[in-house]
Structures are given as C-alpha cells and as structure tokens.
C-alpha positions in Angstrom: 101.4 97.6 106.9 100.1 100.9 108.0 96.5 99.7 106.5 96.9 96.7 109.2 97.9 99.3 112.0 95.3 101.2 111.3 92.6 98.6 110.9 94.0 96.4 114.4 94.0 99.9 116.2 90.1 100.0 115.7 90.0 96.4 116.9 91.7 97.3 120.2 89.8 100.5 120.8 86.4 98.8 120.6 87.7 95.8 122.8 89.3 98.9 124.9 85.7 99.5 125.2 83.8 96.1 125.8 85.2 92.5 126.6 83.9 90.9 123.7 84.2 87.5 122.5 83.0 88.6 119.0 85.7 91.7 118.7 88.2 89.1 118.8 87.3 86.7 117.4 86.6 89.3 114.2 90.1 90.3 115.1 91.9 87.3 115.3 90.1 86.4 111.7 91.0 89.3 110.1 94.8 89.2 111.0 94.5 85.3 109.5 92.7 86.1 106.4 95.4 89.0 106.0 98.5 86.4 106.3 97.0 83.2 104.2 95.9 86.0 101.6 99.5 87.4 101.3 101.6 84.1 101.9 99.5 81.0 101.4 97.5 81.9 98.1 99.8 80.4 95.5 99.8 77.0 98.1 96.0 77.1 98.3 95.3 77.8 94.2 98.4 74.8 93.8 96.4 72.3 96.1 92.6 73.2 94.6 94.2 72.3 91.0 96.0 69.2 92.5 92.7 67.9 94.0 89.8 69.0 91.6 92.1 69.4 88.3 90.1 72.5 87.5 92.3 74.5 85.0 90.5 77.8 86.6 93.1 77.1 90.0 96.0 77.1 87.8 95.3 80.4 85.6 94.5 82.3 88.4 97.9 81.0 90.3 100.3 82.2 87.7 98.6 85.1 86.0 97.7 87.1 89.8 100.9 88.4 91.3 100.8 89.0 94.8 104.1 90.4 96.9 104.4 89.3 100.3 104.4 92.4 102.5 107.7 92.9 105.0 107.7 90.8 108.1 103.8 89.6 107.9 104.4 86.6 109.4 105.7 88.0 112.8 103.9 91.3 113.5 100.6 88.8 112.4 101.3 86.8 115.3 102.3 89.8 117.4 99.0 91.2 117.1 96.8 88.2 117.5 98.3 87.5 121.0 97.9 91.6 121.4 94.3 91.4 120.8 94.0 88.4 123.1 95.6 90.0 125.8 93.4 92.9 125.8 90.4 90.7 125.9 91.7 88.5 128.8 92.8 91.9 130.3 96.3 91.1 130.8 96.9 94.5 128.8 94.4 96.7 130.9 95.0 100.0 129.3 93.9 101.8 125.9 97.3 102.0 124.0 98.1 105.7 122.4 98.3 105.1 118.2 101.8 106.3 118.3 102.9 103.6 120.6 100.4 100.9 119.0 102.4 101.8 115.4 105.5 101.7 117.3 104.6 98.2 119.0 104.3 96.7 115.3 107.3 98.4 113.7 109.7 98.2 116.2 112.6 97.5 113.6 115.1 95.3 115.6 112.3 92.5 116.2 110.5 93.5 112.9 112.6 91.3 110.1 112.4 87.8 112.0 111.6 88.2 115.9 111.6 87.5 118.7 108.0 88.2 119.0 106.9 90.6 121.2 104.3 90.5 124.1 102.5 94.0 124.8 102.7 93.4 128.3 106.8 93.2 128.1 106.9 96.0 125.7 105.2 99.2 127.0 106.5 99.4 130.3 109.8 99.9 128.8 108.7 103.4 127.2 108.1 104.7 130.6 110.9 107.2 131.7 113.8 106.3 129.3 116.9 107.1 130.2 120.5 105.8 129.0 121.4 103.0 130.8 125.0 101.8 131.7 124.4 98.1 132.2 122.0 98.3 129.2 124.6 99.5 127.1 127.2 97.3 128.1 124.9 94.0 127.8 123.6 95.4 124.1 127.2 95.8 123.0 127.9 92.2 124.2 124.7 91.0 122.7 125.3 92.8 119.3 129.3 91.8 119.2 127.8 88.4 119.8 125.1 88.5 117.1 127.8 89.6 114.8 130.4 86.4 115.6 127.5 83.9 115.2 126.2 85.2 112.1 129.2 86.7 110.3 132.4 84.4 111.4 130.6 81.4 111.9 126.9 80.6 110.5 128.4 82.1 106.8 131.0 80.2 106.9 129.1 76.9 107.0 126.7 78.5 103.9 128.9 77.3 101.3 129.5 73.6 102.7 125.5 73.4 103.2 124.0 74.9 100.1 125.7 72.8 97.7 124.7 69.9 99.1 121.3 70.8 99.3 121.0 72.2 96.0 122.4 69.2 94.3 121.8 66.3 96.3 121.9 63.6 93.2 125.7 64.2 93.6 126.6 63.3 97.1 127.0 60.5 98.9 124.1 59.1 101.3 126.4 59.5 104.5 126.9 63.2 103.8 123.1 64.0 102.8 122.5 62.2 106.0 125.6 64.5 108.0 124.4 67.6 106.4 121.3 67.9 108.3 123.2 68.3 111.5 125.5 71.2 109.9 122.9 72.5 108.8 121.0 72.6 112.2 124.2 74.3 113.7 124.2 77.0 110.8 120.5 77.8 111.6 121.3 77.9 115.0 123.9 80.8 114.5 121.9 82.6 112.2 118.8 83.0 113.5 120.4 83.2 117.3 122.9 86.1 116.0 120.1 87.9 114.4 118.1 87.2 117.8 121.1 88.8 119.6 121.6 91.7 117.6 117.8 92.5 117.8 118.0 92.6 121.8 121.7 94.3 121.3 119.8 97.1 119.1 116.6 96.8 121.4 118.9 97.7 124.8 121.1 100.4 123.2 117.6 101.6 122.3 116.7 101.3 126.7 114.1 98.6 124.9 114.1 94.7 127.0 113.4 92.3 124.1 112.6 88.9 125.0 115.4 86.0 125.0 114.6 83.6 122.0 117.3 81.1 122.6 118.7 79.3 125.8 121.4 76.7 125.0 119.1 74.5 122.9 121.9 71.6 122.5 121.7 71.1 126.1 117.9 70.2 125.9 117.4 66.7 127.6 114.0 66.3 125.8 111.9 67.2 123.4 109.5 69.4 124.8 112.8 71.5 126.8 113.8 71.7 123.2 111.0 73.9 122.6 111.6 75.4 126.0 115.1 76.6 124.7 114.4 76.9 121.0 112.7 79.9 119.4 110.9 80.6 123.1 108.9 83.8 122.1 107.2 81.0 119.0 107.1 78.0 120.9 105.3 79.8 123.8 102.7 81.6 121.7 102.1 78.5 120.2 101.3 77.2 123.5 99.4 80.3 125.2 97.2 81.3 122.1 96.8 77.7 120.5 97.6 74.3 122.9 96.1 75.6 126.2 92.8 77.3 124.2 92.5 73.7 122.2 92.4 72.4 126.2 95.9 71.8 126.5 97.0 68.7 128.7 94.0 69.4 131.2 91.9 66.8 128.5 92.0 63.4 128.1 95.3 61.7 126.8 94.1 61.4 123.1 92.9 64.7 123.2 96.5 66.0 124.6 97.8 64.1 122.3 95.6 65.6 119.3 96.4 69.2 120.7 100.1 68.8 120.6 100.3 67.4 117.0 97.5 69.7 115.8 99.3 72.9 117.3 102.9 72.2 115.7 101.4 71.5 112.6 100.2 74.6 112.3 103.5 76.1 113.6 105.2 74.0 111.0 102.7 75.6 108.5 103.1 79.0 109.5 107.3 78.5 108.3 105.9 78.3 105.4 103.7 77.7 102.0 104.7 74.1 101.3 103.9 70.8 102.4 107.2 69.8 103.6 106.6 72.9 106.5 103.8 70.5 107.4 105.1 67.4 107.4 107.7 69.3 109.7 105.6 70.2 112.3 103.6 67.3 111.8 107.0 65.1 112.7 107.7 67.6 115.6 104.1 67.0 116.9 103.9 63.1 116.5 107.4 63.0 118.5 106.2 65.4 121.0 103.1 63.1 121.6 105.3 59.6 121.8 107.2 61.4 124.2 104.4 62.2 126.2 103.0 58.5 126.5 106.6 57.5 127.4 106.2 60.1 130.3 102.5 59.8 131.0 102.2 55.5 130.4 105.4 54.3 131.5 106.9 56.9 134.2 109.5 57.1 131.9 112.0 59.9 134.1 113.7 62.9 131.6 115.8 64.5 134.3 119.4 63.0 135.5 122.4 64.6 137.2 124.8 62.4 135.7 126.7 64.4 133.5 127.3 61.4 130.9 123.8 60.5 130.4 122.8 63.9 130.1 124.8 64.5 127.1 123.9 61.1 125.4 120.2 62.7 126.0 121.3 66.2 124.2 122.7 63.9 121.4 119.6 61.8 121.2 117.4 65.6 120.9 120.4 67.2 118.8 119.5 64.0 116.3 115.8 64.2 116.4 116.3 67.9 115.6 118.4 67.4 112.9 116.7 64.5 110.8 113.4 67.4 111.1 115.3 69.3 109.0 115.4 67.1 105.8 111.8 68.6 105.7 112.5 71.9 106.6 115.6 72.6 104.6 114.0 71.0 101.3 111.7 73.7 100.1 109.9 71.2 98.2 108.8 67.6 98.2 110.7 66.8 95.2 113.7 68.1 97.3 112.9 66.1 100.3 112.4 63.2 98.2 115.6 63.6 96.5 117.4 64.0 99.7 115.6 60.5 101.5 116.3 58.7 98.6 119.9 60.0 98.4 120.9 58.8 102.4 119.0 55.2 101.7 120.8 54.3 98.2 123.8 57.2 96.9 127.3 55.6 97.7 130.6 56.6 96.8 130.6 54.3 93.7 127.0 54.4 93.2 127.1 55.9 89.5 129.7 53.8 88.0 127.8 50.7 89.5 124.9 52.2 87.6 127.1 52.8 84.3 128.3 48.9 84.6 125.0 47.9 85.0 124.0 49.7 81.5 127.2 48.1 80.1 129.2 51.2 80.3 132.4 49.6 81.7 134.1 50.8 78.4 133.5 54.2 80.0 135.0 53.9 83.4 138.1 52.1 82.2 138.6 54.7 79.3 138.3 57.3 81.9 140.9 55.9 84.3 143.3 55.6 81.4 143.5 59.6 81.5 142.9 60.7 85.3 144.9 59.6 88.3 141.6 59.7 90.3 139.0 57.1 90.1 136.0 58.7 87.5 132.5 58.9 88.2 132.5 59.3 92.3 130.3 61.0 94.0 131.2 64.2 95.9 131.6 64.0 100.2 131.1 66.7 102.5 133.9 68.9 102.5 135.8 71.0 105.7 135.1 68.8 108.4 137.7 70.3 110.0 136.1 73.6 110.1 132.6 72.0 111.1 134.3 70.5 114.0 135.6 73.9 115.1 132.2 75.8 115.0 130.7 73.1 116.6 133.1 73.6 119.6 132.4 77.7 119.1 128.5 75.9 119.3 129.1 74.6 122.7 130.9 77.7 123.9 128.0 79.8 123.1 125.3 77.7 124.1 127.2 77.6 127.7 127.1 80.7 128.0 123.3 81.2 127.0 122.7 78.2 129.8 125.2 79.9 132.8 125.0 83.6 131.5 126.5 84.4 135.4 130.0 83.3 134.3 130.1 86.3 131.9 130.2 88.9 135.3 134.1 89.6 134.4 133.3 91.3 131.3 131.6 94.0 132.8 133.9 96.3 132.6 134.0 99.0 129.7 137.9 98.6 129.0 137.0 94.3 129.0 134.0 95.7 126.6 136.4 97.7 124.2 139.1 95.3 123.9 136.6 92.7 122.7 135.1 94.7 120.3 138.3 96.2 118.3 139.3 92.4 118.4 136.0 91.8 117.0 136.2 94.3 114.5 139.6 92.7 113.4 138.2 89.5 112.8 135.0 91.0 111.0 137.4 92.6 108.5 140.1 89.7 108.6 137.8 86.3 107.9 134.5 87.2 107.3 133.2 85.1 103.8 131.8 88.0 102.7 128.0 87.6 103.7 124.8 85.6 103.5 121.2 86.7 103.9 119.1 85.8 107.1 117.8 82.2 107.0 114.6 83.5 108.9 114.0 86.4 106.8 112.3 83.9 104.5 109.4 83.1 107.0 
C-alpha cells in the first residue's frame, strides 16, 4: 500500500504540472492493473483454463500464492477519482505527500468505505478544532452503528448463514424468503459499519459522506441507487457512466451504458461469475425501468402513501431476488439456490424415497419417532425477523427524516442513550460476526 501511495503521488505531481490526458490515462491503467492482478488473478487463470483447456493456466493458478492487499478495492476507486478530478481541475492544488497519505490511509473508511472524494476530504484538515456539534453527532452515529451491527445484523447471521450454506436441506419457500432476510442483514451490517466510520471521523473533526439514505423507502430502482452505497453509485456515475456517454447518446447506447456500468460495478464486488451476473441483472433491470420511463411515460412519483408503500415493496423484492447471485459466492451455489426454490418442498425427500421404493424406510422411522422423518428444514425465528424488520423501518425513517432527531442534541440525553446501549450490548450481543463488506 505504501508503494501504491508513492507511485500515485508521482502521478499526482505530474498531473498537477500539466493537464495531460496521457498521464491521467496511465494513472488509471496502473491502478486498474494493480487491482486486477491482486484481486482477479485466480479468476482470470481459471477462466482462461476453462476457455482454452491449457493446463498451464490451471498450474499457475494453483502454484502462485497471492495475498489480497488490505482495502485495495476501495482505495483503488478513491485514487482513480482523485486523478480524474485533478485532471478535470475540480481538485486544483497540489497536495503534500503527508496529506495525500492520510487521504488514502484514513482508517475509519479504509475497511469498506465510504469512498471519499478529495474535494470533500481536504477542506476538513483546515483549522481542525474540537466541535461540540460534531462530537454529539459522531457519538450518535457510532451508537447507531453498534446497535445495527452487534444487536441486529449479528442476530440475523445465524438465521441466514445455515440456509445459504446448505440450501439442499431447506424448503423452496425458505430459500426464497431468506434473500429478503439477508437483504436486511446486509443493510444493517453495512449501514452500521458506515455509521461507525462516519462517527469516528466526526470525533476526529472529519466529515465523511453519507452512504445510505433510507434505501427501503426507494420508489424506483434508480431511486434505490441514490440511497444505497451512495458513494459507489455516484462514483460509477461520474467516472464510468458519464464518460461513456451517459444518457446524452441514443436510446440503445444509453441502455448499453447502463448495463455495462452496473456489470462492471458487480465485478468490482468480487472475482466470480456470480458478481458479474448480479451486476448484469441490475443493469438490465434499470434499462427496462428506463424503457418504461422513456417510451411509456411511466410515472414513478406518487404522493399516495399506499401506492408508495406498494412501490417500495416491489423495489425491495427486486433487490432481494438479486441477492441469490450476490450471496452465492459460486455458480454452483447459485444453481443450488435456484433449483431449491423451484423444486424443494417440505416432503420432497420423502417423495424421492417413495419413487425409489424406499417407503419401508419412512414407515420404519415413523415407528421409532413422533415427528415425520426426512422433512426439509424451514427458515427459523420468524418472530425475531419481524421485530428486526420493524427496527429496519425505524432506522430508515430517521435516515429519511434526520430533522426528527433534533430533540436528542442535549448532552444528558446522549449520555442516557449511551449507557442504555452499553447495557444492551453486554446483555444481548450474539458474540460478533465479521463485517460482510470486508470481503470486497
């Protein structure tokens, strides 16, 4: 990472001297190669072997050992944006090496974002002094993040993980609904991490961009991506979609740009075909939505609460279904999930045994146990899931209407909430699960 910082600083010096398209192109290529080698080496060797059948690619993929550098996905995008902004002159002045290093290594966001922009970060460093308002806001954000992650997301993990790990033993209905539960877990986990990062930044006097704004209230797919992982979606828009022509070109080219942008965004998340499929799925869905908007003049803005709730549920469903690809981690795992959703029912194993003349096994088991044998598992703890869903709505409401929290700015209220949070953490915490977005 230190070598990456030094090389990128040399690019920055050169770009600051001269507005050269060559230098910004070289800077982008260097960072993409760096990310591609460390993160996608095994993916490409596997792909080349599958395409060519050449044993060399299989051999090099098993003999070469590569350690993925810490936080490389996030600081790569951050550095590319920095160089492009320098080239565009939206980031005017030359930055000193120690400040540039701080920009890349600023620890609250290094693990999993938000992806910082230079013109948002560096102004924070001018005249840093203790600020009561930032301290209170930062404390609330950190408390919010702890509750989301430790009390809620980690509670859902032991409900969700067994289903994805062994989809063959669960009913199709459970395999379908677990994606909805995982979507809530993902939000609580990632939003909680973001809240803690922003809270830690504010305690140091640094404003960090918000990354979530009530995504479950989204009224359309495009609206969802203005609310979910905001710094990534705006990065993809500003440094990929718009340079490709954005929506200023013809209709077909606009749809192509959308699909390409989202596919690349999916591939950025992980080195497997499933992430490419996940990004492609999103690109196609957003292009289809764009067709309805452009061709049929379909309206996405309504004031009726019932209609808005129904639309939010549709967006939530489309997002949840996409997680079959996102969470699977392999094509085989994704196929198991899809086949299970379609084919697994409570009595499917019994039916299979009967078809293979194994009725005597079922009858024998029924003699020695009270419950029916060979039943597939079902998703558990529905009551807890409902409670957590209510908490998701509460958090989303306050994300959407932050002004409703003005009453909490008094110090004694903050102290009371802090003490209550500590009591809840020590009595109800599940033991801790790693952050989901660490793997990206």
